[in-house]
A tleap script that builds the chain and sets N, CA, C and O, in Angstrom:
source leaprc.protein.ff14SB
mol = sequence {
  NMET LEU ARG VAL ALA LEU GLY SER ASP GLU
  VAL GLU VAL ARG PHE ASP HIE LYS PHE CYS
  ALA PRO ASP GLU ILE GLU GLY LEU THR GLY
  ILE CYS VAL ASP GLU ASN ARG ARG CYS SER
  LEU ALA THR VAL ASN LEU ASN GLY LYS MET
  VAL GLY ARG GLY LEU ALA VAL CYS HIE PRO
  GLY ASP ASN PHE CYS ARG ALA THR GLY ARG
  LYS LYS ALA MET ALA TYR ALA VAL HIE PRO
  LEU SER LYS GLU PHE ARG ALA ALA VAL TRP
  ARG GLU TYR GLU VAL GLN MET GLY CPHE
}
set mol.1.N position { -20.371 37.823 9.272 }
set mol.1.CA position { -21.443 36.894 9.526 }
set mol.1.C position { -20.883 35.697 10.297 }
set mol.1.O position { -19.778 35.222 10.031 }
set mol.2.N position { -21.668 35.232 11.246 }
set mol.2.CA position { -21.317 34.043 12.027 }
set mol.2.C position { -22.279 32.924 11.678 }
set mol.2.O position { -23.474 33.152 11.490 }
set mol.3.N position { -21.749 31.716 11.592 }
set mol.3.CA position { -22.595 30.530 11.427 }
set mol.3.C position { -22.183 29.521 12.480 }
set mol.3.O position { -21.002 29.212 12.640 }
set mol.4.N position { -23.178 29.010 13.195 }
set mol.4.CA position { -22.925 28.033 14.253 }
set mol.4.C position { -23.900 26.881 14.077 }
set mol.4.O position { -25.113 27.087 14.029 }
set mol.5.N position { -23.369 25.667 13.982 }
set mol.5.CA position { -24.211 24.475 13.887 }
set mol.5.C position { -24.173 23.755 15.225 }
set mol.5.O position { -23.116 23.596 15.837 }
set mol.6.N position { -25.339 23.328 15.661 }
set mol.6.CA position { -25.458 22.582 16.910 }
set mol.6.C position { -26.479 21.482 16.658 }
set mol.6.O position { -27.677 21.750 16.565 }
set mol.7.N position { -26.007 20.253 16.549 }
set mol.7.CA position { -26.899 19.163 16.174 }
set mol.7.C position { -27.379 19.379 14.750 }
set mol.7.O position { -26.576 19.609 13.845 }
set mol.8.N position { -28.682 19.306 14.555 }
set mol.8.CA position { -29.246 19.512 13.213 }
set mol.8.C position { -29.664 20.964 12.982 }
set mol.8.O position { -30.154 21.300 11.904 }
set mol.9.N position { -29.477 21.819 13.973 }
set mol.9.CA position { -29.869 23.226 13.862 }
set mol.9.C position { -28.676 24.096 13.494 }
set mol.9.O position { -27.532 23.778 13.819 }
set mol.10.N position { -28.965 25.205 12.805 }
set mol.10.CA position { -27.917 26.156 12.441 }
set mol.10.C position { -28.377 27.576 12.759 }
set mol.10.O position { -29.489 27.979 12.419 }
set mol.11.N position { -27.496 28.318 13.417 }
set mol.11.CA position { -27.756 29.727 13.725 }
set mol.11.C position { -26.841 30.573 12.855 }
set mol.11.O position { -25.659 30.274 12.690 }
set mol.12.N position { -27.413 31.634 12.303 }
set mol.12.CA position { -26.648 32.583 11.495 }
set mol.12.C position { -26.854 33.971 12.098 }
set mol.12.O position { -27.986 34.377 12.360 }
set mol.13.N position { -25.760 34.691 12.315 }
set mol.13.CA position { -25.830 36.048 12.855 }
set mol.13.C position { -25.231 36.993 11.824 }
set mol.13.O position { -24.097 36.801 11.384 }
set mol.14.N position { -25.994 38.015 11.440 }
set mol.14.CA position { -25.527 39.023 10.485 }
set mol.14.C position { -25.466 40.376 11.182 }
set mol.14.O position { -26.295 40.696 12.033 }
set mol.15.N position { -24.464 41.162 10.798 }
set mol.15.CA position { -24.267 42.482 11.389 }
set mol.15.C position { -24.383 43.558 10.322 }
set mol.15.O position { -24.034 43.344 9.161 }
set mol.16.N position { -24.882 44.728 10.736 }
set mol.16.CA position { -24.958 45.888 9.858 }
set mol.16.C position { -24.672 47.120 10.714 }
set mol.16.O position { -25.147 47.227 11.845 }
set mol.17.N position { -23.899 48.040 10.166 }
set mol.17.CA position { -23.576 49.290 10.859 }
set mol.17.C position { -24.037 50.424 9.959 }
set mol.17.O position { -23.634 50.502 8.798 }
set mol.18.N position { -24.884 51.309 10.492 }
set mol.18.CA position { -25.442 52.367 9.653 }
set mol.18.C position { -25.950 53.525 10.504 }
set mol.18.O position { -25.947 53.474 11.734 }
set mol.19.N position { -26.387 54.575 9.800 }
set mol.19.CA position { -27.100 55.665 10.460 }
set mol.19.C position { -28.568 55.279 10.508 }
set mol.19.O position { -29.130 54.855 9.499 }
set mol.20.N position { -29.193 55.419 11.666 }
set mol.20.CA position { -30.610 55.097 11.834 }
set mol.20.C position { -31.392 56.368 12.121 }
set mol.20.O position { -30.939 57.242 12.860 }
set mol.21.N position { -32.563 56.453 11.529 }
set mol.21.CA position { -33.466 57.579 11.765 }
set mol.21.C position { -34.188 57.374 13.097 }
set mol.21.O position { -34.318 56.242 13.563 }
set mol.22.N position { -34.662 58.467 13.717 }
set mol.22.CA position { -35.348 58.348 15.012 }
set mol.22.C position { -36.521 57.372 15.007 }
set mol.22.O position { -36.702 56.631 15.974 }
set mol.23.N position { -37.325 57.354 13.935 }
set mol.23.CA position { -38.481 56.449 13.909 }
set mol.23.C position { -38.052 54.982 13.811 }
set mol.23.O position { -38.720 54.103 14.355 }
set mol.24.N position { -36.950 54.718 13.124 }
set mol.24.CA position { -36.436 53.350 13.032 }
set mol.24.C position { -35.928 52.874 14.397 }
set mol.24.O position { -36.172 51.734 14.791 }
set mol.25.N position { -35.225 53.747 15.109 }
set mol.25.CA position { -34.714 53.400 16.440 }
set mol.25.C position { -35.868 53.149 17.401 }
set mol.25.O position { -35.853 52.176 18.154 }
set mol.26.N position { -36.862 54.021 17.377 }
set mol.26.CA position { -38.007 53.857 18.276 }
set mol.26.C position { -38.772 52.580 17.958 }
set mol.26.O position { -39.241 51.896 18.868 }
set mol.27.N position { -38.904 52.249 16.668 }
set mol.27.CA position { -39.617 51.036 16.278 }
set mol.27.C position { -38.942 49.760 16.755 }
set mol.27.O position { -39.618 48.789 17.094 }
set mol.28.N position { -37.620 49.754 16.785 }
set mol.28.CA position { -36.882 48.555 17.188 }
set mol.28.C position { -36.623 48.474 18.688 }
set mol.28.O position { -36.574 47.378 19.248 }
set mol.29.N position { -36.456 49.621 19.346 }
set mol.29.CA position { -36.056 49.602 20.757 }
set mol.29.C position { -37.051 50.262 21.704 }
set mol.29.O position { -37.033 49.985 22.903 }
set mol.30.N position { -37.910 51.121 21.192 }
set mol.30.CA position { -38.806 51.883 22.046 }
set mol.30.C position { -38.166 53.139 22.606 }
set mol.30.O position { -38.803 53.879 23.356 }
set mol.31.N position { -36.901 53.390 22.247 }
set mol.31.CA position { -36.172 54.569 22.721 }
set mol.31.C position { -36.467 55.747 21.802 }
set mol.31.O position { -36.380 55.617 20.581 }
set mol.32.N position { -36.817 56.894 22.379 }
set mol.32.CA position { -37.071 58.102 21.591 }
set mol.32.C position { -35.789 58.929 21.506 }
set mol.32.O position { -35.196 59.276 22.528 }
set mol.33.N position { -35.372 59.237 20.289 }
set mol.33.CA position { -34.216 60.109 20.064 }
set mol.33.C position { -34.648 61.210 19.112 }
set mol.33.O position { -35.651 61.075 18.411 }
set mol.34.N position { -33.889 62.303 19.088 }
set mol.34.CA position { -34.300 63.454 18.291 }
set mol.34.C position { -33.516 63.632 16.996 }
set mol.34.O position { -33.805 64.554 16.233 }
set mol.35.N position { -32.530 62.775 16.728 }
set mol.35.CA position { -31.724 62.932 15.516 }
set mol.35.C position { -31.191 61.575 15.065 }
set mol.35.O position { -31.259 60.597 15.810 }
set mol.36.N position { -30.661 61.520 13.844 }
set mol.36.CA position { -30.047 60.297 13.344 }
set mol.36.C position { -28.860 59.913 14.225 }
set mol.36.O position { -28.131 60.776 14.713 }
set mol.37.N position { -28.679 58.619 14.418 }
set mol.37.CA position { -27.581 58.111 15.244 }
set mol.37.C position { -26.884 56.965 14.526 }
set mol.37.O position { -27.491 56.267 13.714 }
set mol.38.N position { -25.598 56.780 14.833 }
set mol.38.CA position { -24.879 55.606 14.337 }
set mol.38.C position { -25.374 54.404 15.129 }
set mol.38.O position { -25.519 54.472 16.350 }
set mol.39.N position { -25.631 53.312 14.433 }
set mol.39.CA position { -26.178 52.120 15.063 }
set mol.39.C position { -25.485 50.865 14.552 }
set mol.39.O position { -24.935 50.837 13.451 }
set mol.40.N position { -25.527 49.839 15.375 }
set mol.40.CA position { -25.102 48.497 14.985 }
set mol.40.C position { -26.317 47.598 15.144 }
set mol.40.O position { -26.978 47.609 16.182 }
set mol.41.N position { -26.606 46.820 14.109 }
set mol.41.CA position { -27.767 45.941 14.096 }
set mol.41.C position { -27.296 44.502 13.939 }
set mol.41.O position { -26.477 44.206 13.069 }
set mol.42.N position { -27.808 43.609 14.775 }
set mol.42.CA position { -27.520 42.175 14.663 }
set mol.42.C position { -28.842 41.458 14.428 }
set mol.42.O position { -29.829 41.711 15.118 }
set mol.43.N position { -28.849 40.561 13.448 }
set mol.43.CA position { -30.025 39.761 13.139 }
set mol.43.C position { -29.652 38.294 13.299 }
set mol.43.O position { -28.643 37.846 12.755 }
set mol.44.N position { -30.465 37.540 14.045 }
set mol.44.CA position { -30.199 36.126 14.293 }
set mol.44.C position { -31.263 35.288 13.600 }
set mol.44.O position { -32.461 35.488 13.797 }
set mol.45.N position { -30.801 34.346 12.786 }
set mol.45.CA position { -31.686 33.402 12.106 }
set mol.45.C position { -31.402 32.000 12.630 }
set mol.45.O position { -30.246 31.596 12.756 }
set mol.46.N position { -32.463 31.264 12.932 }
set mol.46.CA position { -32.354 29.870 13.354 }
set mol.46.C position { -33.007 29.022 12.281 }
set mol.46.O position { -34.213 29.118 12.057 }
set mol.47.N position { -32.215 28.190 11.616 }
set mol.47.CA position { -32.694 27.355 10.509 }
set mol.47.C position { -33.410 28.181 9.446 }
set mol.47.O position { -34.436 27.757 8.914 }
set mol.48.N position { -32.874 29.355 9.138 }
set mol.48.CA position { -33.415 30.205 8.081 }
set mol.48.C position { -34.546 31.128 8.503 }
set mol.48.O position { -35.016 31.926 7.692 }
set mol.49.N position { -34.993 31.043 9.745 }
set mol.49.CA position { -36.092 31.884 10.233 }
set mol.49.C position { -35.551 32.893 11.245 }
set mol.49.O position { -34.844 32.523 12.183 }
set mol.50.N position { -35.890 34.180 11.049 }
set mol.50.CA position { -35.416 35.207 11.971 }
set mol.50.C position { -36.059 35.014 13.349 }
set mol.50.O position { -37.281 34.930 13.474 }
set mol.51.N position { -35.208 34.946 14.377 }
set mol.51.CA position { -35.706 34.760 15.741 }
set mol.51.C position { -35.330 35.906 16.668 }
set mol.51.O position { -35.893 36.029 17.755 }
set mol.52.N position { -34.387 36.746 16.255 }
set mol.52.CA position { -33.989 37.847 17.127 }
set mol.52.C position { -33.291 38.965 16.386 }
set mol.52.O position { -32.590 38.741 15.399 }
set mol.53.N position { -33.499 40.190 16.887 }
set mol.53.CA position { -32.802 41.368 16.366 }
set mol.53.C position { -32.334 42.188 17.549 }
set mol.53.O position { -33.027 42.313 18.558 }
set mol.54.N position { -31.161 42.736 17.404 }
set mol.54.CA position { -30.621 43.592 18.444 }
set mol.54.C position { -30.078 44.861 17.830 }
set mol.54.O position { -29.476 44.827 16.757 }
set mol.55.N position { -30.285 45.977 18.496 }
set mol.55.CA position { -29.828 47.270 18.002 }
set mol.55.C position { -29.070 47.979 19.112 }
set mol.55.O position { -29.579 48.142 20.221 }
set mol.56.N position { -27.850 48.397 18.804 }
set mol.56.CA position { -27.049 49.205 19.725 }
set mol.56.C position { -26.966 50.601 19.139 }
set mol.56.O position { -26.533 50.772 17.999 }
set mol.57.N position { -27.376 51.599 19.907 }
set mol.57.CA position { -27.430 52.986 19.448 }
set mol.57.C position { -26.308 53.771 20.120 }
set mol.57.O position { -26.172 53.754 21.343 }
set mol.58.N position { -25.512 54.454 19.311 }
set mol.58.CA position { -24.389 55.230 19.829 }
set mol.58.C position { -24.877 56.582 20.359 }
set mol.58.O position { -25.635 57.283 19.689 }
set mol.59.N position { -24.444 56.929 21.545 }
set mol.59.CA position { -24.762 58.231 22.127 }
set mol.59.C position { -24.032 59.312 21.335 }
set mol.59.O position { -22.895 59.090 20.917 }
set mol.60.N position { -24.653 60.483 21.112 }
set mol.60.CA position { -24.001 61.522 20.306 }
set mol.60.C position { -22.659 61.999 20.862 }
set mol.60.O position { -21.826 62.494 20.103 }
set mol.61.N position { -22.436 61.861 22.156 }
set mol.61.CA position { -21.178 62.307 22.742 }
set mol.61.C position { -20.069 61.261 22.700 }
set mol.61.O position { -18.938 61.542 23.094 }
set mol.62.N position { -20.387 60.051 22.222 }
set mol.62.CA position { -19.400 58.970 22.182 }
set mol.62.C position { -18.851 58.779 20.776 }
set mol.62.O position { -19.471 59.190 19.795 }
set mol.63.N position { -17.694 58.159 20.688 }
set mol.63.CA position { -17.142 57.762 19.397 }
set mol.63.C position { -17.756 56.425 19.003 }
set mol.63.O position { -17.850 55.517 19.829 }
set mol.64.N position { -18.173 56.301 17.749 }
set mol.64.CA position { -18.757 55.056 17.262 }
set mol.64.C position { -17.671 53.992 17.150 }
set mol.64.O position { -16.607 54.244 16.585 }
set mol.65.N position { -17.936 52.813 17.684 }
set mol.65.CA position { -16.990 51.697 17.636 }
set mol.65.C position { -17.746 50.459 17.155 }
set mol.65.O position { -18.660 49.983 17.828 }
set mol.66.N position { -17.363 49.943 15.996 }
set mol.66.CA position { -18.050 48.778 15.435 }
set mol.66.C position { -17.988 47.567 16.367 }
set mol.66.O position { -18.990 46.873 16.539 }
set mol.67.N position { -16.839 47.306 16.965 }
set mol.67.CA position { -16.686 46.133 17.832 }
set mol.67.C position { -17.622 46.207 19.036 }
set mol.67.O position { -18.278 45.223 19.375 }
set mol.68.N position { -17.684 47.357 19.674 }
set mol.68.CA position { -18.571 47.538 20.824 }
set mol.68.C position { -20.024 47.416 20.392 }
set mol.68.O position { -20.820 46.767 21.072 }
set mol.69.N position { -20.377 48.032 19.272 }
set mol.69.CA position { -21.744 47.950 18.761 }
set mol.69.C position { -22.155 46.530 18.431 }
set mol.69.O position { -23.270 46.112 18.745 }
set mol.70.N position { -21.245 45.774 17.789 }
set mol.70.CA position { -21.536 44.372 17.459 }
set mol.70.C position { -21.835 43.573 18.717 }
set mol.70.O position { -22.804 42.815 18.756 }
set mol.71.N position { -21.007 43.736 19.749 }
set mol.71.CA position { -21.193 42.970 20.981 }
set mol.71.C position { -22.517 43.308 21.661 }
set mol.71.O position { -23.242 42.414 22.098 }
set mol.72.N position { -22.827 44.596 21.749 }
set mol.72.CA position { -24.079 44.999 22.402 }
set mol.72.C position { -25.293 44.536 21.602 }
set mol.72.O position { -26.252 44.015 22.171 }
set mol.73.N position { -25.253 44.724 20.289 }
set mol.73.CA position { -26.379 44.317 19.445 }
set mol.73.C position { -26.569 42.804 19.495 }
set mol.73.O position { -27.699 42.322 19.569 }
set mol.74.N position { -25.470 42.057 19.455 }
set mol.74.CA position { -25.576 40.600 19.482 }
set mol.74.C position { -26.117 40.109 20.819 }
set mol.74.O position { -26.865 39.132 20.857 }
set mol.75.N position { -25.755 40.765 21.911 }
set mol.75.CA position { -26.272 40.372 23.225 }
set mol.75.C position { -27.798 40.457 23.255 }
set mol.75.O position { -28.456 39.587 23.826 }
set mol.76.N position { -28.358 41.494 22.646 }
set mol.76.CA position { -29.821 41.618 22.565 }
set mol.76.C position { -30.408 40.586 21.608 }
set mol.76.O position { -31.447 39.993 21.898 }
set mol.77.N position { -29.752 40.368 20.472 }
set mol.77.CA position { -30.304 39.524 19.414 }
set mol.77.C position { -30.336 38.044 19.779 }
set mol.77.O position { -31.262 37.340 19.377 }
set mol.78.N position { -29.353 37.554 20.528 }
set mol.78.CA position { -29.303 36.118 20.843 }
set mol.78.C position { -30.174 35.739 22.038 }
set mol.78.O position { -30.291 34.558 22.364 }
set mol.79.N position { -30.775 36.705 22.681 }
set mol.79.CA position { -31.578 36.442 23.882 }
set mol.79.C position { -32.644 35.356 23.683 }
set mol.79.O position { -32.823 34.538 24.586 }
set mol.80.N position { -33.369 35.302 22.540 }
set mol.80.CA position { -34.395 34.263 22.385 }
set mol.80.C position { -33.847 32.839 22.237 }
set mol.80.O position { -34.608 31.880 22.366 }
set mol.81.N position { -32.558 32.682 21.973 }
set mol.81.CA position { -31.977 31.355 21.786 }
set mol.81.C position { -31.800 30.642 23.125 }
set mol.81.O position { -31.802 31.268 24.185 }
set mol.82.N position { -31.649 29.330 23.054 }
set mol.82.CA position { -31.383 28.556 24.268 }
set mol.82.C position { -30.000 28.909 24.809 }
set mol.82.O position { -29.154 29.436 24.087 }
set mol.83.N position { -29.786 28.613 26.074 }
set mol.83.CA position { -28.501 28.914 26.707 }
set mol.83.C position { -27.359 28.219 25.964 }
set mol.83.O position { -26.283 28.792 25.796 }
set mol.84.N position { -27.593 27.000 25.527 }
set mol.84.CA position { -26.580 26.230 24.804 }
set mol.84.C position { -26.195 26.918 23.489 }
set mol.84.O position { -25.015 27.012 23.152 }
set mol.85.N position { -27.196 27.395 22.757 }
set mol.85.CA position { -26.929 28.093 21.496 }
set mol.85.C position { -26.242 29.429 21.739 }
set mol.85.O position { -25.318 29.795 21.012 }
set mol.86.N position { -26.689 30.162 22.762 }
set mol.86.CA position { -26.047 31.452 23.059 }
set mol.86.C position { -24.560 31.260 23.345 }
set mol.86.O position { -23.722 32.009 22.842 }
set mol.87.N position { -24.242 30.263 24.148 }
set mol.87.CA position { -22.835 29.994 24.474 }
set mol.87.C position { -22.040 29.636 23.222 }
set mol.87.O position { -20.906 30.087 23.061 }
set mol.88.N position { -22.623 28.831 22.336 }
set mol.88.CA position { -21.938 28.440 21.098 }
set mol.88.C position { -21.712 29.643 20.188 }
set mol.88.O position { -20.661 29.757 19.556 }
set mol.89.N position { -22.696 30.540 20.120 }
set mol.89.CA position { -22.560 31.745 19.289 }
set mol.89.C position { -21.449 32.627 19.836 }
set mol.89.O position { -20.632 33.123 19.061 }
set mol.90.N position { -21.394 32.838 21.142 }
set mol.90.CA position { -20.345 33.680 21.730 }
set mol.90.C position { -18.964 33.061 21.549 }
set mol.90.O position { -17.992 33.777 21.307 }
set mol.91.N position { -18.866 31.725 21.666 }
set mol.91.CA position { -17.569 31.058 21.432 }
set mol.91.C position { -17.101 31.286 19.997 }
set mol.91.O position { -15.933 31.601 19.768 }
set mol.92.N position { -18.001 31.129 19.036 }
set mol.92.CA position { -17.635 31.336 17.627 }
set mol.92.C position { -17.271 32.793 17.364 }
set mol.92.O position { -16.350 33.074 16.597 }
set mol.93.N position { -17.984 33.714 17.992 }
set mol.93.CA position { -17.661 35.139 17.843 }
set mol.93.C position { -16.236 35.406 18.334 }
set mol.93.O position { -15.468 36.100 17.668 }
set mol.94.N position { -15.888 34.858 19.492 }
set mol.94.CA position { -14.544 35.058 20.040 }
set mol.94.C position { -13.471 34.453 19.136 }
set mol.94.O position { -12.398 35.035 18.974 }
set mol.95.N position { -13.751 33.294 18.551 }
set mol.95.CA position { -12.791 32.663 17.634 }
set mol.95.C position { -12.586 33.532 16.399 }
set mol.95.O position { -11.451 33.781 15.994 }
set mol.96.N position { -13.681 33.991 15.800 }
set mol.96.CA position { -13.573 34.786 14.572 }
set mol.96.C position { -12.942 36.148 14.810 }
set mol.96.O position { -12.255 36.672 13.933 }
set mol.97.N position { -13.163 36.723 15.973 }
set mol.97.CA position { -12.606 38.046 16.257 }
set mol.97.C position { -11.204 37.968 16.860 }
set mol.97.O position { -10.545 38.993 17.033 }
set mol.98.N position { -10.749 36.763 17.177 }
set mol.98.CA position { -9.386 36.579 17.665 }
set mol.98.C position { -9.168 36.881 19.134 }
set mol.98.O position { -8.088 37.328 19.521 }
set mol.99.N position { -10.187 36.642 19.964 }
set mol.99.CA position { -10.036 36.880 21.408 }
set mol.99.C position { -9.402 35.688 22.076 }
set mol.99.O position { -9.193 35.699 23.289 }
savepdb mol mol.pdb
quit
């Protein structure tokens, strides 16, 4: 989980890695798939209210990688935030992951 404070606002990003059913994937992304897939889900809360969700779906021919999934899911999830907040979230992600 990431927490970023900017002024009086706080952003929290949570990650989950799981198998997703086709109907769950279609509901979140609009993508139609025919079988369960490994997924990474990022949820962004601003001051306790959910403002964004991102889902990265692994192709059946690829190896599942949590780090890659987190980055892709977070890129989708932080989109509703301001540019300033997005930059702060990515900086904190890099610090926590040791980049």
